[in-house]
N, C-alpha and C positions, 0 to 999 in steps of 0.2 A: 402414502405418497413415496414414504421411505422405499417401500418395497419394490416400485419402478424404478430406482434409480441405479446407474451405473457402480461398480463397486469404487471407482475413483470419486465418483459425484458423493455415494454414502459416507465416505472420509472426512470428505469436506464438511457437509451437513455434520456429522458427528463432532469433529473439531468445533465448529460453529455453536453447535447445541449446547456442548460443555461449558462455552464461555457465558452462557445466557446466565447460568448461575452466579456469576459474578454480578449482575444487576439486580439491583433493587428499586423501588420506586421512589420517585424523589431525586433520582439522580439524573445528573446530566451527560451525557454519554457522546462520544467522537465515534463516528462510524467510518471505517475505513473504505478503501476502495479495491473490488477484485471480486474473483467468482467464488472465493472462500468468503470474503467479509459480506459479499451478498446473500449467502446463507444465513449470516450472523443476522444481517438487516430481516430477513423473511422470518426467522426465528422470532426475534423481537416484535415482529408485527404480529404474529400469530397470539404471542402473548399478551398483548393490548387487544387484540379483538376478544380475547377470551376473559377481560377484565382484569387479569392477573399481572398487571404491570401498568405503570404510567411513570414516563420519563420525558425529557426534552432531549433532542439530539442537534448534533452538529455534522454535517456531513462534510466529507474531503474531497467532494468532486460532485458535478453538477447530476452526474449519471446515479451517484447514490443518494442524492438528496430526491430524485425523482421516484426512486425506488422504494426509500423510506417513507414517501407520502403517500403514496402507491398501496403502501401496508398500513397506513393509520397512524405513524409515528410522526410527532410534533417537531418539525426540524425550524430550527432558528441558525441566524449568521452566527460567528464565532463572537463578534462585536457585541452583539445580544445577551448572549449566553454567558459570555465570563469564563471564568475558571472552570474546569471542567472535571469531573469526579474519575472518569475512565475512559479510555479511547480502545478501540478493538479494531483492528487491523490485520490483514493476511503478509504473505511473504512470498518470495520469487523463489527464493532457495535457503537453506540453513545447513551449519555443519553441524559438528559434534561438540561444539563448545557455544551453542545456539548464537553463533554470530549469524547475521543475514545480509541478504541483496533484498531491496524494498525497491518499489517505482514503476514495475513493468506495466501497472496499469495507466500510468502516464499522470498520476495525480501527486506527483514527488513533492512540490513546495507547500502544497497544501495540507499533506499528508505530515510534513515535518512540523508545521505550524500547528495544527490540531493536536500533535503526539507531544510537543512542548509546553501545551497550556493546559496538561492534563495531569491530576495526581499520580496515575497510575496508567501505563501503556500496556497492553496483551496483545501478544501476537499469536495469531492461530494459524495453523499448517497442519496438512497430513502427510503421511511417512513418505509421500512421492515428491516431497519438497526438500527432504535430505539428501545431501551430498558430501563425498568425502572432503572435498576442500570448495571454497568460493570461487567463481568463476566460470562456470559453465553458462551461468547465464548473465547475459550482458549488464554491464554495470550502468544505469542510467543517471544522466546527470542534467537537470533542468538548467537551460541557459535561456537571457532575454534574445530576441531577435537580432538588434544592433549588434553588428561584429561578431556574428556566431561563428563565423568560418575562421576569424582569427580567433576565438574563444578557442576554438577547437584545436587549433596549432599550439596555441600556449597548453592546451591539456595533453595534446600528445607529447611536447617536449617533456614536460612534468612527469608524464607516465615513463617516457623514457628515463629519466635521471633516477627514479624509483627503482629501476632494473627490470622494467617491462619489456621483452623485445618480441617482434613480430605480431604487437597486437594492432587490432582494426578498430578504428574510431572513426563512427558514422553518423549521421544526423536522421532520427527516425524517419520513417515513410508512411503515409497512409496513401489511401486510393486518389486523395488530390494534392500530394505532394509531401513537405516537410509537415509531419504531425505535429498539432498544436496542443497545448494544456489548456486548462479552464482560464489560466491567468494570460493566455495569449504566448506564451512562450515555446520555444524548440524543446527538442530533448535529444541528449547525444548519448548514444547506447556504445559503451567502451567493451570490446569484444577482448577481455584480458586472459581469457582461458585456465589462469589458475591466479589464485589471489592469496600469497605465502602470508601476508601480514596485511589482515584487514584493518588494523588499527592505525597503521602508517597510511593508508589511502583515507581515513575517516577526517583528517585534516587539514 
């Protein structure tokens, strides 16, 4: 299978495969969302099929849950699983200081909850995700539907106060209109172009 993949997919697969070395039988594992995280799920599934691994997983999205179950991974809800040993997820971009943007896959809130309920959080990404500075990829923010347009305006004012100029803030769309997360929320994509101080935006 590996030989038939594109160079880009091979890089994702390699990153995901390397992360499986951190997983041992008996662990409770958080599964991220996105194309690289999907490879991690498939690699775990292969190990389980070959009787080389026995784990319990918590998925950060319904799509990841389906993929995990299709690959023979036992999936439980976070409330049932409790504290996790490790969570492995991807990133949309990262810089030389290993600061990163996540959430492009639309599972922002669940990813944060699962990561914070884990002893260890591992991010896997191939070289194509490395950037000189963060901001090329829109910064996603998950918001409740109620008053989301007002929330967008308030965030816009805050962004201006932080020194961002000519940035574009939009509600993410899909073929049916505003895209919804698994929690039924909307996603605001902040096109900031260049983020000089990621820590400032994190508060």
